[in-house]
C-alpha positions in Angstrom: 21.8 1.0 0.0 19.7 -2.1 -0.3 19.1 -4.0 3.0 19.8 -7.7 2.9 17.9 -8.6 6.0 14.6 -10.5 5.6 11.5 -8.4 4.7 9.6 -7.1 7.7 5.9 -7.0 7.6 4.0 -3.9 8.9 0.6 -4.3 10.6 -1.6 -1.3 10.9 -4.7 -1.5 13.0 -7.4 1.1 13.0 -10.3 1.2 15.4 -13.5 2.7 14.2 -15.3 2.7 17.5 -15.7 6.5 17.4 -17.7 6.4 14.2 -21.5 6.2 13.9 -21.7 2.5 14.4 -22.2 0.6 17.6 -20.2 -2.6 17.6 -21.3 -5.6 19.6 -19.8 -5.6 23.1 -16.7 -7.7 22.1 -16.5 -6.5 18.5 -14.1 -3.9 17.1 -13.7 -2.8 13.5 -10.2 -3.1 12.3 -8.3 -2.8 9.1 -4.8 -4.2 8.8 -2.3 -3.1 6.1 0.5 -5.5 5.4 3.5 -4.9 3.1 7.3 -5.1 3.1 9.4 -2.4 4.8 12.4 -3.1 2.7 13.6 -0.1 0.6 13.8 -0.7 -3.2 16.7 0.2 -5.4 16.4 -0.4 -9.1 17.4 0.9 -12.5 15.5 3.2 -14.8 13.6 1.5 -17.6 12.8 -1.6 -15.5 9.3 -2.6 -14.3 8.6 -2.5 -10.5 5.6 -3.8 -8.5 4.6 -2.6 -5.0 2.1 -4.9 -3.2 -0.1 -4.2 -0.2 -2.7 -6.3 1.5 -5.7 -5.1 3.6 -7.3 -7.6 6.0 -10.8 -6.8 7.2 -14.2 -8.2 8.0 -16.9 -7.4 5.3 -19.7 -7.2 7.8 -17.9 -4.6 9.8 -16.4 -2.6 6.9 -18.6 -3.0 3.8 -15.9 -2.1 1.4 -12.2 -1.2 1.3 -10.9 1.4 -1.2 -7.1 0.9 -1.6 -4.5 2.8 -3.5 -0.7 3.6 -3.6 0.4 7.2 -3.2 3.5 9.1 -3.9 4.4 11.2 -0.9 5.1 14.8 -1.9 5.3 16.2 1.6 4.0 15.4 5.1 0.4 16.5 4.1 0.4 16.0 0.4 0.1 12.6 -1.3 -0.6 12.0 -5.0 -2.6 8.9 -5.9 -1.0 7.0 -8.7 -3.6 6.4 -11.4 -2.0 7.4 -14.8 -2.7 4.3 -17.0 0.2 5.2 -19.3 2.7 4.8 -16.4 1.1 2.5 -13.9 -1.0 -0.7 -13.8 -3.2 -0.9 -10.7 -4.6 -4.3 -9.8 -6.9 -5.4 -7.0 -7.7 -8.9 -6.0 -9.8 -10.1 -3.0 -9.8 -13.4 -1.2 -12.3 -14.6 1.4 -10.6 -16.5 4.2 -11.7 -18.3 7.3 -13.7 -16.6 10.1 -15.3 -14.0 7.7 -12.0 -12.1 7.0 -11.2 -10.8 3.6 -7.8 -10.1 2.1 -7.8 -7.3 -0.5 -4.5 -7.1 -2.4 -3.6 -3.9 -4.2 -0.6 -3.9 -6.5 1.0 -1.0 -8.3 3.2 -1.8 -11.3 5.4 0.8 -12.9 5.6 -0.4 -16.5 8.9 1.5 -17.1 10.6 3.2 -14.2 12.0 6.7 -14.7 14.5 8.7 -12.5 11.5 10.9 -11.4 9.9 7.8 -9.8 12.5 7.9 -7.0 10.8 8.9 -3.7 8.6 7.8 -0.9 5.5 5.7 -1.4 2.7 4.7 0.9 -0.3 2.3 0.8 -3.6 3.7 1.9 -7.0 2.0 2.6 -10.4 3.7 3.3 -13.1 1.7 5.1 -16.4 2.5 3.6 -19.0 3.6 4.6 -17.3 4.8 7.7 -14.6 6.8 6.0 -11.8 5.7 8.4 -8.4 5.8 6.7 -5.5 3.4 7.3 -2.1 4.6 6.2 0.8 2.2 6.0 4.4 2.9 6.6 6.6 4.7 4.0 8.7 2.9 1.5 11.8 4.5 -0.1 12.2 3.7 -3.9 15.5 4.8 -5.5 15.7 4.6 -9.3 19.3 4.9 -10.6 20.5 5.9 -14.0 21.4 3.1 -16.4 24.8 4.7 -16.9 25.6 4.3 -13.1 24.8 0.6 -13.3 27.0 0.1 -16.5 30.0 1.8 -14.8 30.0 -0.7 -11.9 
């Protein structure tokens, strides 16, 4: 079932104050992950793009490594890197106050039924190694025949 309500945005904050870095008295290191919570329902053979944005300060987190994962189980997530099936794109923008927005998108060039499942955006703040995990998104890929019968 596809929800028709407006897309909700998820914010995920991670504090790195326990890592081997001593922030200034009023400073905290945070990474925010933002992306839609809306489940996706689409047809096999179609393209699909999932987008995620990490917001961070470069001087507090030197680099952000981002990727989308397919959730196999609670403790197992597969990074999606096969260039024959996915196009991974990263773009970064510097905004006011020293914040950066790093956008990571994953495009399925041609969806298959096996692409149905749970997906999650992940960001790793380097050099600290702190990981931010976003919420789960349910993607349902339907057979073309089911769509034709409706």
